[in-house]
N, C-alpha and C positions, 0 to 999 in steps of 0.2 A: 747873761739872755742879757739884750738892750731891752729897756722900758717900751718900746713899740712894738715888740715881738711879746712879751708877757700881755700886753693888753689886746694883740689880736689873736691869741691864742686863747683867752680869757672869752671872748666875744664867741669865738667858734666853741667853744665847751658849752657856755649858755645855750647857743641853740641846737644843739646836740642834745640836751638835756629834756626841751620842751615836751616833746611828743613821749616821753620815758615814762611809762607806766610805774606805780609804786609797786615794788614786789611785796610779796606775801609770806612766802618762805625766804631762806638761807641767809648765809651772813653777810654778804656783800653784793648788791647788784653792779652794773656797770652800764656806763651811755657808752656807745660804741660807733662809731663813724667811720667810712673808708679813708685810708691812709694810703699817702704818697710823699714822695720826697723826705724820707726818713728813714734811718736804720734803725735795728732793733738790738736791745740792749736786754739783761735779764735783772727782772727786780729784787729787792733787797731778801735775801737766805730762802725765798718762796720757789724760786724759779719760774715766777709768773714771765711770761714775753711783756717788755713794756716799749715803748718807743721813744728814739733819742730825736728830738727835733733839731730838725736841719735848716728849716725857711718860715718865716713867720707865718705863712698861710697853712701850714701844718695839721691837721685835724689830730687829737690824741684820745686815747681811753682813759678815763678816768671813775674813780670807784664813786660808788654811792652808799654811805653807811646810813643805817637805820637809827631813829630814835622816836622818841613819843613827848609829845606836849598835851595835857588834858588828855591824856590816856588814845591820843590819836596820832597817828601813823605820820612821820615826819622821813624826809630824805634830807641828808647833808654831804657836802665834800669836805676833806681837811686837804688844806694847802699849805700850813704854816703849826709850827708848836714852840713853846718856849723853853721845852726842857727835852735835851738831846735823849736819857732815857727812853720818855713818852713818843719820842720821834720815832727812836727806833722800834717800839712797841708795836706803833703804829703802821707802821712800814711793813712788818713781818706779818700783822694781823690782815691787811687789804691786798698787800702785792703790790704798793705803789709808793713811790718817793714821797715823802714829806720835807718840808725845810726846815731848819733850826730857826728860828727866831727871837733872841732874848728880850727885843724891844718890844715886843706885843704884850708884856706884863706892864708898862707904862702906858698904854693908853687908858681912857678918862673914863670909858665905856664898854664896862665889861659884864655880861651875862653869867649866868649858872649852868654847868653841865653835870650832872650826876653819872656816874660810871661804877657798874656793880662790880664788888670784887668775889661774891660769890652768889647762891640763892639758885634763880631759875635758871636754869643752862640755856642761853638765846643768843643772838646775834649783837649783844655788846661789845666795846672793846675788849674786854677782859673776858669774852667767851662765857657770861652770864646775860643775863635779861637785859633787854633794849635800852640802848642810855635815854636818859630823860634831859630837857630843855626846860628853860623857864620862861621863853618867850618865843613867838614866830614872826616873820615878816605879816604888816599890818598893825602889829602890837608899837605903843608909843617907845617902850624900853626894847624893842628889839636891836639886838648888834649882831654883828658876825663872828666876835668874839667872846670867849668862854673861859667861864675860871671852874679846872676840874674839881672836882669832889669825890672821894672815894666812899659808896657805900658797903657798908658789913652787914648781913644778918647776923643775929644773938643764935645759934643755933646748939647751944651748950649752956649749963647754968640753969639759976633761978628762971631767966626771962626765956628760958631757950623756944624758939617759932619757927614754924614753918613756912617756909619764905614762899611769897604770892608775886606776881608781878605790880609793880608799883607803876602807876602811870601820870604821876604829875607832881611838882613841887608840892602842892596841898597836901597831897596822899603822902610823900615821904616826910614831911616834916609831923606828919600825927603818928605817922610809923616811927619817928625818932622820940616823940612825948610819950607812946607806949611801952618807949625801951626795947621796940623789937629791933630796931638796927641802931648802927652808929653812921654817922657820917663826919669823914675826914676832909677839912678843907685842905686842899693845897696851893700852891702861889703860880702852878702849871697854866698856861692861856694857849688854848687851843684857836686858829682860825680856822672855821668851819660853818661858811654861809650855808642855812637854808635855802633848797632848790626847790622844795616840794611838801606840801603840807597840809594838814585836814581841816584846820579850822579849829575853834576854842569850843570850851563846853557850854558859854553863853550863846554861839553862835551871831557874834556881835563882829567876828572876823569869818570870813570865809575860807574854805579850802580854797589852795591856788598853789600855783608853781611858776618859774622863771620861763 
C-alpha cells in the first residue's frame, strides 16, 4: 500500500476511535465505521469478516485490545510485531491481520509490555489477565513500541501462589521479589499505540484519548 494511503487510513482510524467508550467486559472491542469502496475478505483462522482496502479514503474496522497501567484501564491497537509466531497468535486472538516487521527491534525507544501465560482468566493476549504497560501518553517515557515480557504464576511447589490480577509494573516487580511469579523477557517488539487511557496513580497524568 502506498505511503499516502497508509497516512489517510491512519487519520480515519484516529477519528473513529475518539468517541469509542472503554469497554468493561469482553476480549476485544472494535471501533466501527461505515464502509464503502471496499471488498470483503476473511480474517486469519477465525472467520471474522475483514475489509480489504481499495481506496485511500475507505474507513476500516480495527480491534481495540485491553491493558492496565497503574491498575487503570487502557485500550491500544496493534499494527506490527517483530516476531512471526506472535504475529499469528495476535491475528488469531483479535481476528485482525498484524504486519510482521523485524526492524522494530532496532528502535532506541522501547517500553515494556507484560503478557500473562497463566493465572486469572481474562482479556490478555494469551487468554489470561489484562496485559500491563509501563507508560501511557503524557509520560515522558511513553512510546508506542513495546518489548514483550511473559509472566507465569508459580502455582505448584514451595512458592505455590493463588493468582490475582497484577495491575502495574511496580506490582509485578513486587510479585517477582516475593517469588510468586517468573517474568521471562523476550526479544519480541510490538507496535501498539495507546488510544485511550485512565491516567496514573499519582493523578499527574489525566485520563485521555486520541
